[in-house]
PQR file of N, CA, C, O and H, with PARSE charges and radii, in Angstrom:
ATOM      1  N   MET A   1       0.297  -1.375  -0.507 -0.4000 1.5000
ATOM      2  CA  MET A   1      -0.189  -0.141  -0.074 -0.0000 2.0000
ATOM      3  C   MET A   1       1.291   1.317  -0.430  0.5500 1.7000
ATOM      4  O   MET A   1       2.506   1.356  -0.230 -0.5500 1.4000
ATOM      5  N   ALA A   2       0.420   2.137  -0.932 -0.4000 1.5000
ATOM      6  CA  ALA A   2       1.647   3.652  -1.022 -0.0000 2.0000
ATOM      7  C   ALA A   2       0.531   4.098   0.305  0.5500 1.7000
ATOM      8  O   ALA A   2      -0.614   3.868   0.692 -0.5500 1.4000
ATOM      9  H   ALA A   2      -0.566   2.106  -1.093  0.4000 1.0000
ATOM     10  N   ARG A   3       2.141   5.144   0.784 -0.4000 1.5000
ATOM     11  CA  ARG A   3       1.490   6.219   1.665 -0.0000 2.0000
ATOM     12  C   ARG A   3       1.374   7.645   0.150  0.5500 1.7000
ATOM     13  O   ARG A   3       2.098   7.602  -0.845 -0.5500 1.4000
ATOM     14  H   ARG A   3       3.071   5.331   0.470  0.4000 1.0000
ATOM     15  N   THR A   4       0.671   8.363   0.316 -0.4000 1.5000
ATOM     16  CA  THR A   4       0.914   9.413  -0.580 -0.0000 2.0000
ATOM     17  C   THR A   4       0.688  11.148  -0.182  0.5500 1.7000
ATOM     18  O   THR A   4      -0.509  11.320   0.047 -0.5500 1.4000
ATOM     19  H   THR A   4       0.083   8.398   1.124  0.4000 1.0000
ATOM     20  N   ARG A   5       1.443  12.392  -0.044 -0.4000 1.5000
ATOM     21  CA  ARG A   5       1.751  12.790   0.364 -0.0000 2.0000
ATOM     22  C   ARG A   5       2.033  14.241  -0.166  0.5500 1.7000
ATOM     23  O   ARG A   5       2.863  14.485  -1.041 -0.5500 1.4000
ATOM     24  H   ARG A   5       2.416  12.252  -0.230  0.4000 1.0000
ATOM     25  N   VAL A   6       1.175  15.263   0.521 -0.4000 1.5000
ATOM     26  CA  VAL A   6       2.085  16.626  -0.877 -0.0000 2.0000
ATOM     27  C   VAL A   6       1.604  17.732   0.144  0.5500 1.7000
ATOM     28  O   VAL A   6       0.997  17.709   1.215 -0.5500 1.4000
ATOM     29  H   VAL A   6       0.501  15.064   1.232  0.4000 1.0000
ATOM     30  N   TYR A   7       2.143  18.706  -0.662 -0.4000 1.5000
ATOM     31  CA  TYR A   7       2.933  19.655   0.625 -0.0000 2.0000
ATOM     32  C   TYR A   7       2.576  20.718  -0.531  0.5500 1.7000
ATOM     33  O   TYR A   7       2.571  20.376  -1.713 -0.5500 1.4000
ATOM     34  H   TYR A   7       2.636  18.725  -1.532  0.4000 1.0000
ATOM     35  N   ARG A   8       2.204  22.358  -0.007 -0.4000 1.5000
ATOM     36  CA  ARG A   8       1.813  23.037  -1.382 -0.0000 2.0000
ATOM     37  C   ARG A   8       2.160  24.557  -0.007  0.5500 1.7000
ATOM     38  O   ARG A   8       1.470  24.924   0.944 -0.5500 1.4000
ATOM     39  H   ARG A   8       2.208  22.635   0.954  0.4000 1.0000
ATOM     40  N   ASN A   9       3.662  25.123  -0.591 -0.4000 1.5000
ATOM     41  CA  ASN A   9       4.323  25.977   0.362 -0.0000 2.0000
ATOM     42  C   ASN A   9       4.358  25.564   1.269  0.5500 1.7000
ATOM     43  O   ASN A   9       3.959  26.119   2.294 -0.5500 1.4000
ATOM     44  H   ASN A   9       4.222  24.825  -1.364  0.4000 1.0000
ATOM     45  N   GLY A  10       4.913  24.297   1.189 -0.4000 1.5000
ATOM     46  CA  GLY A  10       5.649  23.317   3.007 -0.0000 2.0000
ATOM     47  C   GLY A  10       4.527  23.390   4.153  0.5500 1.7000
ATOM     48  O   GLY A  10       4.752  23.904   5.249 -0.5500 1.4000
ATOM     49  H   GLY A  10       5.236  23.847   0.357  0.4000 1.0000
ATOM     50  N   VAL A  11       3.057  22.715   3.719 -0.4000 1.5000
ATOM     51  CA  VAL A  11       1.996  22.979   4.553 -0.0000 2.0000
ATOM     52  C   VAL A  11       1.092  21.847   3.970  0.5500 1.7000
ATOM     53  O   VAL A  11       0.465  21.989   2.920 -0.5500 1.4000
ATOM     54  H   VAL A  11       2.874  22.298   2.829  0.4000 1.0000
ATOM     55  N   LEU A  12       1.077  21.029   4.516 -0.4000 1.5000
ATOM     56  CA  LEU A  12       0.116  18.565   4.172 -0.0000 2.0000
ATOM     57  C   LEU A  12      -0.764  19.413   3.348  0.5500 1.7000
ATOM     58  O   LEU A  12      -0.838  20.475   3.966 -0.5500 1.4000
ATOM     59  H   LEU A  12       1.587  20.914   5.369  0.4000 1.0000
ATOM     60  N   GLU A  13      -1.231  19.468   2.634 -0.4000 1.5000
ATOM     61  CA  GLU A  13      -2.464  20.056   1.812 -0.0000 2.0000
ATOM     62  C   GLU A  13      -3.792  18.351   2.116  0.5500 1.7000
ATOM     63  O   GLU A  13      -4.868  18.030   2.619 -0.5500 1.4000
ATOM     64  H   GLU A  13      -1.170  18.605   2.132  0.4000 1.0000
ATOM     65  N   ALA A  14      -2.472  17.765   1.261 -0.4000 1.5000
ATOM     66  CA  ALA A  14      -3.844  16.077   0.836 -0.0000 2.0000
ATOM     67  C   ALA A  14      -2.917  15.380   2.003  0.5500 1.7000
ATOM     68  O   ALA A  14      -2.144  15.890   2.814 -0.5500 1.4000
ATOM     69  H   ALA A  14      -1.598  18.026   0.852  0.4000 1.0000
ATOM     70  N   GLU A  15      -3.416  13.585   1.697 -0.4000 1.5000
ATOM     71  CA  GLU A  15      -2.845  12.830   1.908 -0.0000 2.0000
ATOM     72  C   GLU A  15      -3.019  11.308   1.721  0.5500 1.7000
ATOM     73  O   GLU A  15      -3.386  10.907   2.825 -0.5500 1.4000
ATOM     74  H   GLU A  15      -4.044  13.170   1.039  0.4000 1.0000
ATOM     75  N   ASN A  16      -2.942  10.303   0.908 -0.4000 1.5000
ATOM     76  CA  ASN A  16      -3.288   8.486   0.517 -0.0000 2.0000
ATOM     77  C   ASN A  16      -4.312   8.704  -0.341  0.5500 1.7000
ATOM     78  O   ASN A  16      -5.443   8.227  -0.443 -0.5500 1.4000
ATOM     79  H   ASN A  16      -2.644  10.629   0.011  0.4000 1.0000
ATOM     80  N   PHE A  17      -3.333   9.994  -1.289 -0.4000 1.5000
ATOM     81  CA  PHE A  17      -4.358  10.095  -2.725 -0.0000 2.0000
ATOM     82  C   PHE A  17      -4.019   9.015  -3.169  0.5500 1.7000
ATOM     83  O   PHE A  17      -3.530   8.120  -2.480 -0.5500 1.4000
ATOM     84  H   PHE A  17      -2.415  10.381  -1.206  0.4000 1.0000
ATOM     85  N   PRO A  18      -4.233   8.954  -4.391 -0.5600 1.5000
ATOM     86  CA  PRO A  18      -4.229   7.451  -5.169  0.2800 2.0000
ATOM     87  C   PRO A  18      -3.054   8.293  -6.184  0.5500 1.7000
ATOM     88  O   PRO A  18      -3.007   9.492  -6.459 -0.5500 1.4000
ATOM     89  N   VAL A  19      -2.051   7.044  -6.656 -0.4000 1.5000
ATOM     90  CA  VAL A  19      -0.581   7.589  -7.434 -0.0000 2.0000
ATOM     91  C   VAL A  19      -0.467   8.366  -8.712  0.5500 1.7000
ATOM     92  O   VAL A  19       0.517   8.981  -9.124 -0.5500 1.4000
ATOM     93  H   VAL A  19      -2.089   6.070  -6.432  0.4000 1.0000
ATOM     94  N   ALA A  20      -1.756   8.218  -9.318 -0.4000 1.5000
ATOM     95  CA  ALA A  20      -2.907   8.076  -9.985 -0.0000 2.0000
ATOM     96  C   ALA A  20      -3.073   9.571 -10.231  0.5500 1.7000
ATOM     97  O   ALA A  20      -3.183   9.865 -11.421 -0.5500 1.4000
ATOM     98  H   ALA A  20      -2.556   7.718  -8.983  0.4000 1.0000
ATOM     99  N   LYS A  21      -3.121  10.766  -9.196 -0.4000 1.5000
ATOM    100  CA  LYS A  21      -2.459  11.877  -8.900 -0.0000 2.0000
ATOM    101  C   LYS A  21      -2.050  12.379  -8.733  0.5500 1.7000
ATOM    102  O   LYS A  21      -2.357  13.553  -8.525 -0.5500 1.4000
ATOM    103  H   LYS A  21      -3.032  10.527  -8.229  0.4000 1.0000
ATOM    104  N   VAL A  22      -0.617  11.690  -8.672 -0.4000 1.5000
ATOM    105  CA  VAL A  22       0.895  13.005  -8.456 -0.0000 2.0000
ATOM    106  C   VAL A  22       0.930  13.894  -9.554  0.5500 1.7000
ATOM    107  O   VAL A  22       1.151  15.099  -9.435 -0.5500 1.4000
ATOM    108  H   VAL A  22      -0.367  10.737  -8.840  0.4000 1.0000
ATOM    109  N   SER A  23       0.696  13.260 -10.715 -0.4000 1.5000
ATOM    110  CA  SER A  23       1.058  14.720 -12.159 -0.0000 2.0000
ATOM    111  C   SER A  23       0.108  15.723 -12.032  0.5500 1.7000
ATOM    112  O   SER A  23       0.503  16.884 -12.132 -0.5500 1.4000
ATOM    113  H   SER A  23       0.516  12.281 -10.812  0.4000 1.0000
ATOM    114  N   ASP A  24      -1.081  15.500 -11.829 -0.4000 1.5000
ATOM    115  CA  ASP A  24      -2.411  16.133 -11.285 -0.0000 2.0000
ATOM    116  C   ASP A  24      -2.270  17.820 -10.462  0.5500 1.7000
ATOM    117  O   ASP A  24      -2.831  18.887 -10.709 -0.5500 1.4000
ATOM    118  H   ASP A  24      -1.402  14.556 -11.748  0.4000 1.0000
ATOM    119  N   TYR A  25      -0.688  17.193  -8.839 -0.4000 1.5000
ATOM    120  CA  TYR A  25      -0.910  17.876  -7.950 -0.0000 2.0000
ATOM    121  C   TYR A  25       1.189  18.864  -8.407  0.5500 1.7000
ATOM    122  O   TYR A  25       1.473  19.965  -7.936 -0.5500 1.4000
ATOM    123  H   TYR A  25      -0.232  16.326  -8.638  0.4000 1.0000
ATOM    124  N   LEU A  26       2.246  17.995  -9.392 -0.4000 1.5000
ATOM    125  CA  LEU A  26       2.821  18.636  -9.295 -0.0000 2.0000
ATOM    126  C   LEU A  26       2.849  19.422 -11.239  0.5500 1.7000
ATOM    127  O   LEU A  26       3.510  19.206 -12.254 -0.5500 1.4000
ATOM    128  H   LEU A  26       2.015  17.101  -9.775  0.4000 1.0000
ATOM    129  N   ALA A  27       2.045  20.083 -10.958 -0.4000 1.5000
ATOM    130  CA  ALA A  27       1.883  21.262 -12.314 -0.0000 2.0000
ATOM    131  C   ALA A  27       1.814  21.684 -11.611  0.5500 1.7000
ATOM    132  O   ALA A  27       1.958  22.733 -12.240 -0.5500 1.4000
ATOM    133  H   ALA A  27       1.508  20.259 -10.133  0.4000 1.0000
ATOM    134  N   ASP A  28       1.617  22.280  -9.851 -0.4000 1.5000
ATOM    135  CA  ASP A  28       1.165  23.426  -9.397 -0.0000 2.0000
ATOM    136  C   ASP A  28       3.427  23.680  -9.151  0.5500 1.7000
ATOM    137  O   ASP A  28       3.713  23.196  -8.056 -0.5500 1.4000
ATOM    138  H   ASP A  28       1.500  21.428  -9.340  0.4000 1.0000
ATOM    139  N   PRO A  29       4.196  24.014  -9.577 -0.5600 1.5000
ATOM    140  CA  PRO A  29       5.708  24.534  -9.224  0.2800 2.0000
ATOM    141  C   PRO A  29       5.532  24.552  -7.767  0.5500 1.7000
ATOM    142  O   PRO A  29       6.431  24.205  -7.001 -0.5500 1.4000
ATOM    143  N   ALA A  30       3.963  25.099  -7.242 -0.4000 1.5000
ATOM    144  CA  ALA A  30       5.075  25.780  -5.274 -0.0000 2.0000
ATOM    145  C   ALA A  30       4.261  23.910  -4.379  0.5500 1.7000
ATOM    146  O   ALA A  30       3.854  23.906  -3.217 -0.5500 1.4000
ATOM    147  H   ALA A  30       3.232  25.381  -7.863  0.4000 1.0000
ATOM    148  N   THR A  31       4.240  22.846  -5.133 -0.4000 1.5000
ATOM    149  CA  THR A  31       4.402  22.006  -4.527 -0.0000 2.0000
ATOM    150  C   THR A  31       5.163  21.087  -4.238  0.5500 1.7000
ATOM    151  O   THR A  31       6.317  21.501  -4.355 -0.5500 1.4000
ATOM    152  H   THR A  31       4.570  22.849  -6.077  0.4000 1.0000
ATOM    153  N   VAL A  32       5.136  20.023  -3.910 -0.4000 1.5000
ATOM    154  CA  VAL A  32       6.482  18.597  -3.092 -0.0000 2.0000
ATOM    155  C   VAL A  32       5.157  17.539  -3.078  0.5500 1.7000
ATOM    156  O   VAL A  32       4.122  17.820  -2.474 -0.5500 1.4000
ATOM    157  H   VAL A  32       4.199  19.687  -3.815  0.4000 1.0000
ATOM    158  N   VAL A  33       5.341  16.316  -3.814 -0.4000 1.5000
ATOM    159  CA  VAL A  33       4.381  15.179  -3.582 -0.0000 2.0000
ATOM    160  C   VAL A  33       5.600  14.416  -3.062  0.5500 1.7000
ATOM    161  O   VAL A  33       6.744  14.511  -3.507 -0.5500 1.4000
ATOM    162  H   VAL A  33       6.182  16.087  -4.304  0.4000 1.0000
ATOM    163  N   TRP A  34       5.208  13.692  -2.113 -0.4000 1.5000
ATOM    164  CA  TRP A  34       5.392  12.024  -1.194 -0.0000 2.0000
ATOM    165  C   TRP A  34       5.063  10.995  -1.529  0.5500 1.7000
ATOM    166  O   TRP A  34       3.901  10.636  -1.716 -0.5500 1.4000
ATOM    167  H   TRP A  34       4.279  13.615  -1.751  0.4000 1.0000
ATOM    168  N   PHE A  35       5.820  10.503  -1.629 -0.4000 1.5000
ATOM    169  CA  PHE A  35       4.869   9.088  -1.890 -0.0000 2.0000
ATOM    170  C   PHE A  35       5.732   8.058  -1.653  0.5500 1.7000
ATOM    171  O   PHE A  35       6.887   8.411  -1.892 -0.5500 1.4000
ATOM    172  H   PHE A  35       6.764  10.795  -1.477  0.4000 1.0000
ATOM    173  N   ASP A  36       5.629   6.741  -1.220 -0.4000 1.5000
ATOM    174  CA  ASP A  36       5.898   6.168  -0.600 -0.0000 2.0000
ATOM    175  C   ASP A  36       5.817   4.533  -0.835  0.5500 1.7000
ATOM    176  O   ASP A  36       4.634   4.402  -0.521 -0.5500 1.4000
ATOM    177  H   ASP A  36       4.691   6.455  -1.026  0.4000 1.0000
ATOM    178  N   PHE A  37       6.320   2.983  -1.223 -0.4000 1.5000
ATOM    179  CA  PHE A  37       6.069   1.536  -1.260 -0.0000 2.0000
ATOM    180  C   PHE A  37       6.720   1.406   0.167  0.5500 1.7000
ATOM    181  O   PHE A  37       7.511   2.184   0.702 -0.5500 1.4000
ATOM    182  H   PHE A  37       7.281   3.089  -1.478  0.4000 1.0000
ATOM    183  N   CYS A  38       6.200   0.248   0.645 -0.4000 1.5000
ATOM    184  CA  CYS A  38       6.765  -0.806   1.566 -0.0000 2.0000
ATOM    185  C   CYS A  38       6.912  -2.125   0.840  0.5500 1.7000
ATOM    186  O   CYS A  38       5.894  -2.817   0.855 -0.5500 1.4000
ATOM    187  H   CYS A  38       5.558  -0.383   0.210  0.4000 1.0000
ATOM    188  N   GLU A  39       7.897  -2.588   0.247 -0.4000 1.5000
ATOM    189  CA  GLU A  39       8.069  -3.623  -1.314 -0.0000 2.0000
ATOM    190  C   GLU A  39       7.028  -3.395  -2.206  0.5500 1.7000
ATOM    191  O   GLU A  39       5.905  -3.842  -1.969 -0.5500 1.4000
ATOM    192  H   GLU A  39       8.723  -2.026   0.235  0.4000 1.0000
ATOM    193  N   PRO A  40       7.248  -2.815  -3.104 -0.5600 1.5000
ATOM    194  CA  PRO A  40       6.372  -2.361  -4.527  0.2800 2.0000
ATOM    195  C   PRO A  40       6.387  -3.671  -4.991  0.5500 1.7000
ATOM    196  O   PRO A  40       7.351  -4.436  -4.975 -0.5500 1.4000
ATOM    197  N   SER A  41       4.927  -3.953  -5.531 -0.4000 1.5000
ATOM    198  CA  SER A  41       4.911  -5.158  -5.952 -0.0000 2.0000
ATOM    199  C   SER A  41       5.069  -4.855  -8.114  0.5500 1.7000
ATOM    200  O   SER A  41       4.740  -3.687  -8.320 -0.5500 1.4000
ATOM    201  H   SER A  41       4.144  -3.332  -5.544  0.4000 1.0000
ATOM    202  N   ALA A  42       5.299  -5.299  -8.953 -0.4000 1.5000
ATOM    203  CA  ALA A  42       5.189  -5.292 -10.754 -0.0000 2.0000
ATOM    204  C   ALA A  42       4.349  -3.571 -10.550  0.5500 1.7000
ATOM    205  O   ALA A  42       4.672  -2.384 -10.589 -0.5500 1.4000
ATOM    206  H   ALA A  42       5.566  -6.248  -8.785  0.4000 1.0000
ATOM    207  N   ALA A  43       3.234  -4.336 -10.345 -0.4000 1.5000
ATOM    208  CA  ALA A  43       1.986  -3.446 -10.798 -0.0000 2.0000
ATOM    209  C   ALA A  43       2.180  -1.779  -9.839  0.5500 1.7000
ATOM    210  O   ALA A  43       1.784  -0.696 -10.272 -0.5500 1.4000
ATOM    211  H   ALA A  43       2.971  -5.301 -10.314  0.4000 1.0000
ATOM    212  N   ASP A  44       2.757  -1.961  -8.734 -0.4000 1.5000
ATOM    213  CA  ASP A  44       2.778  -0.352  -8.574 -0.0000 2.0000
ATOM    214  C   ASP A  44       3.797   0.529  -8.923  0.5500 1.7000
ATOM    215  O   ASP A  44       3.615   1.707  -8.617 -0.5500 1.4000
ATOM    216  H   ASP A  44       3.078  -2.840  -8.383  0.4000 1.0000
ATOM    217  N   LEU A  45       4.991   0.179  -9.582 -0.4000 1.5000
ATOM    218  CA  LEU A  45       6.277   0.422 -10.088 -0.0000 2.0000
ATOM    219  C   LEU A  45       5.782   0.659 -11.536  0.5500 1.7000
ATOM    220  O   LEU A  45       6.232   1.528 -12.284 -0.5500 1.4000
ATOM    221  H   LEU A  45       5.139  -0.778  -9.831  0.4000 1.0000
ATOM    222  N   GLU A  46       5.003  -0.040 -11.776 -0.4000 1.5000
ATOM    223  CA  GLU A  46       4.599   0.808 -13.156 -0.0000 2.0000
ATOM    224  C   GLU A  46       3.687   1.836 -13.265  0.5500 1.7000
ATOM    225  O   GLU A  46       3.633   2.752 -14.085 -0.5500 1.4000
ATOM    226  H   GLU A  46       4.638  -0.745 -11.168  0.4000 1.0000
ATOM    227  N   SER A  47       2.883   1.525 -12.204 -0.4000 1.5000
ATOM    228  CA  SER A  47       1.729   3.354 -11.757 -0.0000 2.0000
ATOM    229  C   SER A  47       2.726   4.714 -11.683  0.5500 1.7000
ATOM    230  O   SER A  47       2.484   5.913 -11.820 -0.5500 1.4000
ATOM    231  H   SER A  47       2.927   0.780 -11.538  0.4000 1.0000
ATOM    232  N   ILE A  48       4.202   3.815 -11.348 -0.4000 1.5000
ATOM    233  CA  ILE A  48       4.681   5.459 -10.810 -0.0000 2.0000
ATOM    234  C   ILE A  48       5.465   5.686 -12.324  0.5500 1.7000
ATOM    235  O   ILE A  48       5.738   6.727 -12.922 -0.5500 1.4000
ATOM    236  H   ILE A  48       4.399   2.840 -11.236  0.4000 1.0000
ATOM    237  N   ARG A  49       5.666   4.469 -12.620 -0.4000 1.5000
ATOM    238  CA  ARG A  49       6.622   4.948 -14.009 -0.0000 2.0000
ATOM    239  C   ARG A  49       6.267   5.438 -15.321  0.5500 1.7000
ATOM    240  O   ARG A  49       6.838   5.774 -16.359 -0.5500 1.4000
ATOM    241  H   ARG A  49       5.444   3.624 -12.135  0.4000 1.0000
ATOM    242  N   GLU A  50       4.957   5.332 -14.805 -0.4000 1.5000
ATOM    243  CA  GLU A  50       3.744   5.989 -16.146 -0.0000 2.0000
ATOM    244  C   GLU A  50       3.428   6.919 -15.537  0.5500 1.7000
ATOM    245  O   GLU A  50       3.528   7.863 -16.320 -0.5500 1.4000
ATOM    246  H   GLU A  50       4.494   5.059 -13.962  0.4000 1.0000
ATOM    247  N   GLU A  51       2.891   7.487 -14.019 -0.4000 1.5000
ATOM    248  CA  GLU A  51       2.196   9.057 -13.685 -0.0000 2.0000
ATOM    249  C   GLU A  51       3.458   9.684 -13.753  0.5500 1.7000
ATOM    250  O   GLU A  51       3.406  10.913 -13.722 -0.5500 1.4000
ATOM    251  H   GLU A  51       2.809   6.721 -13.382  0.4000 1.0000
ATOM    252  N   LEU A  52       4.935   9.011 -13.864 -0.4000 1.5000
ATOM    253  CA  LEU A  52       5.695   9.893 -13.464 -0.0000 2.0000
ATOM    254  C   LEU A  52       6.675  10.153 -15.140  0.5500 1.7000
ATOM    255  O   LEU A  52       7.546  10.992 -15.367 -0.5500 1.4000
ATOM    256  H   LEU A  52       4.977   8.012 -13.889  0.4000 1.0000
ATOM    257  N   GLY A  53       6.217   9.291 -15.892 -0.4000 1.5000
ATOM    258  CA  GLY A  53       7.424   9.087 -17.365 -0.0000 2.0000
ATOM    259  C   GLY A  53       8.340   8.953 -17.173  0.5500 1.7000
ATOM    260  O   GLY A  53       9.246   9.596 -17.703 -0.5500 1.4000
ATOM    261  H   GLY A  53       5.509   8.609 -15.707  0.4000 1.0000
ATOM    262  N   LEU A  54       8.498   7.993 -16.270 -0.4000 1.5000
ATOM    263  CA  LEU A  54       9.845   7.647 -16.279 -0.0000 2.0000
ATOM    264  C   LEU A  54      10.216   6.702 -17.378  0.5500 1.7000
ATOM    265  O   LEU A  54       9.481   5.807 -17.794 -0.5500 1.4000
ATOM    266  H   LEU A  54       7.762   7.472 -15.839  0.4000 1.0000
ATOM    267  N   HIS A  55      11.201   6.926 -17.733 -0.4000 1.5000
ATOM    268  CA  HIS A  55      12.141   5.244 -19.087 -0.0000 2.0000
ATOM    269  C   HIS A  55      11.472   3.938 -18.247  0.5500 1.7000
ATOM    270  O   HIS A  55      11.472   4.211 -17.046 -0.5500 1.4000
ATOM    271  H   HIS A  55      11.798   7.653 -17.395  0.4000 1.0000
ATOM    272  N   GLU A  56      11.085   3.029 -18.429 -0.4000 1.5000
ATOM    273  CA  GLU A  56      11.575   1.261 -18.458 -0.0000 2.0000
ATOM    274  C   GLU A  56      12.459   1.549 -17.990  0.5500 1.7000
ATOM    275  O   GLU A  56      12.347   1.657 -16.769 -0.5500 1.4000
ATOM    276  H   GLU A  56      11.085   2.807 -19.404  0.4000 1.0000
ATOM    277  N   LEU A  57      13.940   1.872 -18.615 -0.4000 1.5000
ATOM    278  CA  LEU A  57      15.381   1.396 -18.465 -0.0000 2.0000
ATOM    279  C   LEU A  57      15.730   1.635 -17.355  0.5500 1.7000
ATOM    280  O   LEU A  57      16.646   1.141 -16.697 -0.5500 1.4000
ATOM    281  H   LEU A  57      14.031   1.784 -19.606  0.4000 1.0000
ATOM    282  N   ALA A  58      14.499   2.947 -16.935 -0.4000 1.5000
ATOM    283  CA  ALA A  58      15.094   3.658 -15.233 -0.0000 2.0000
ATOM    284  C   ALA A  58      14.848   2.761 -14.319  0.5500 1.7000
ATOM    285  O   ALA A  58      15.520   1.992 -13.632 -0.5500 1.4000
ATOM    286  H   ALA A  58      13.755   3.348 -17.469  0.4000 1.0000
ATOM    287  N   VAL A  59      14.011   2.958 -14.420 -0.4000 1.5000
ATOM    288  CA  VAL A  59      13.156   1.827 -13.616 -0.0000 2.0000
ATOM    289  C   VAL A  59      13.813   0.671 -13.741  0.5500 1.7000
ATOM    290  O   VAL A  59      14.506   0.527 -12.734 -0.5500 1.4000
ATOM    291  H   VAL A  59      13.465   3.583 -14.978  0.4000 1.0000
ATOM    292  N   GLU A  60      13.957  -0.361 -14.593 -0.4000 1.5000
ATOM    293  CA  GLU A  60      14.629  -1.911 -14.528 -0.0000 2.0000
ATOM    294  C   GLU A  60      16.312  -0.962 -13.612  0.5500 1.7000
ATOM    295  O   GLU A  60      16.730  -1.104 -12.463 -0.5500 1.4000
ATOM    296  H   GLU A  60      13.395  -0.244 -15.412  0.4000 1.0000
ATOM    297  N   ASP A  61      16.782  -0.177 -14.621 -0.4000 1.5000
ATOM    298  CA  ASP A  61      18.270  -0.155 -13.713 -0.0000 2.0000
ATOM    299  C   ASP A  61      18.538   0.040 -11.865  0.5500 1.7000
ATOM    300  O   ASP A  61      19.306  -0.409 -11.014 -0.5500 1.4000
ATOM    301  H   ASP A  61      16.442  -0.061 -15.554  0.4000 1.0000
ATOM    302  N   ALA A  62      17.495   0.896 -11.935 -0.4000 1.5000
ATOM    303  CA  ALA A  62      17.309   0.898 -10.378 -0.0000 2.0000
ATOM    304  C   ALA A  62      17.024  -0.053  -9.441  0.5500 1.7000
ATOM    305  O   ALA A  62      17.617  -0.077  -8.362 -0.5500 1.4000
ATOM    306  H   ALA A  62      16.872   1.260 -12.627  0.4000 1.0000
ATOM    307  N   LEU A  63      15.915  -1.083  -9.831 -0.4000 1.5000
ATOM    308  CA  LEU A  63      15.749  -2.178  -9.430 -0.0000 2.0000
ATOM    309  C   LEU A  63      16.731  -2.968  -9.201  0.5500 1.7000
ATOM    310  O   LEU A  63      16.874  -3.483  -8.092 -0.5500 1.4000
ATOM    311  H   LEU A  63      15.434  -1.064 -10.708  0.4000 1.0000
ATOM    312  N   GLU A  64      17.595  -3.198 -10.250 -0.4000 1.5000
ATOM    313  CA  GLU A  64      19.087  -4.359 -10.450 -0.0000 2.0000
ATOM    314  C   GLU A  64      19.638  -3.908  -9.924  0.5500 1.7000
ATOM    315  O   GLU A  64      20.066  -2.819 -10.305 -0.5500 1.4000
ATOM    316  H   GLU A  64      17.479  -2.779 -11.151  0.4000 1.0000
ATOM    317  N   VAL A  65      20.002  -4.436  -8.700 -0.4000 1.5000
ATOM    318  CA  VAL A  65      21.439  -3.597  -7.366 -0.0000 2.0000
ATOM    319  C   VAL A  65      22.388  -4.327  -7.997  0.5500 1.7000
ATOM    320  O   VAL A  65      23.410  -3.840  -8.479 -0.5500 1.4000
ATOM    321  H   VAL A  65      19.655  -5.322  -8.390  0.4000 1.0000
ATOM    322  N   HIS A  66      21.989  -5.897  -8.022 -0.4000 1.5000
ATOM    323  CA  HIS A  66      23.056  -6.187  -8.429 -0.0000 2.0000
ATOM    324  C   HIS A  66      24.450  -6.501  -9.786  0.5500 1.7000
ATOM    325  O   HIS A  66      25.407  -7.251  -9.982 -0.5500 1.4000
ATOM    326  H   HIS A  66      21.158  -6.293  -7.630  0.4000 1.0000
ATOM    327  N   GLU A  67      23.453  -4.923 -10.680 -0.4000 1.5000
ATOM    328  CA  GLU A  67      24.547  -5.116 -11.650 -0.0000 2.0000
ATOM    329  C   GLU A  67      25.059  -4.150 -11.996  0.5500 1.7000
ATOM    330  O   GLU A  67      24.759  -2.958 -11.931 -0.5500 1.4000
ATOM    331  H   GLU A  67      22.676  -4.314 -10.521  0.4000 1.0000
ATOM    332  N   ARG A  68      26.242  -4.942 -12.556 -0.4000 1.5000
ATOM    333  CA  ARG A  68      27.981  -3.784 -12.361 -0.0000 2.0000
ATOM    334  C   ARG A  68      27.834  -3.056 -13.697  0.5500 1.7000
ATOM    335  O   ARG A  68      27.611  -3.586 -14.785 -0.5500 1.4000
ATOM    336  H   ARG A  68      26.486  -5.910 -12.609  0.4000 1.0000
ATOM    337  N   PRO A  69      27.994  -1.772 -13.444 -0.5600 1.5000
ATOM    338  CA  PRO A  69      28.616  -0.979 -14.014  0.2800 2.0000
ATOM    339  C   PRO A  69      28.728  -1.214 -15.571  0.5500 1.7000
ATOM    340  O   PRO A  69      28.245  -2.339 -15.701 -0.5500 1.4000
ATOM    341  N   LYS A  70      28.938  -0.964 -16.277 -0.4000 1.5000
ATOM    342  CA  LYS A  70      29.076  -1.084 -18.193 -0.0000 2.0000
ATOM    343  C   LYS A  70      29.639   0.232 -19.018  0.5500 1.7000
ATOM    344  O   LYS A  70      29.812   1.421 -18.747 -0.5500 1.4000
ATOM    345  H   LYS A  70      29.331  -0.051 -16.171  0.4000 1.0000
ATOM    346  N   LEU A  71      29.733  -0.183 -19.580 -0.4000 1.5000
ATOM    347  CA  LEU A  71      30.269   0.678 -21.297 -0.0000 2.0000
ATOM    348  C   LEU A  71      30.114   0.207 -22.454  0.5500 1.7000
ATOM    349  O   LEU A  71      30.791  -0.504 -23.197 -0.5500 1.4000
ATOM    350  H   LEU A  71      29.592  -1.149 -19.800  0.4000 1.0000
ATOM    351  N   ASP A  72      28.665   0.931 -22.527 -0.4000 1.5000
ATOM    352  CA  ASP A  72      28.564  -0.230 -24.368 -0.0000 2.0000
ATOM    353  C   ASP A  72      29.345   0.881 -24.994  0.5500 1.7000
ATOM    354  O   ASP A  72      29.655   0.824 -26.184 -0.5500 1.4000
ATOM    355  H   ASP A  72      28.116   1.508 -21.923  0.4000 1.0000
TER
END
């Protein structure tokens, strides 16, 4: 289960909203959005990736903690 919070000008404005609303809050530059997951599932990570517009390889690289640095 995700815990989400949004702060506007340093004041807590909302919490425990769906991850799908993160981008709505980020449209305002005065906001800071926080969300955390404990042991996220693949579906949780996919929802974060989609909502924040992250490249799928960036998420994959973040999960591969045992991957050695490489040069292509």
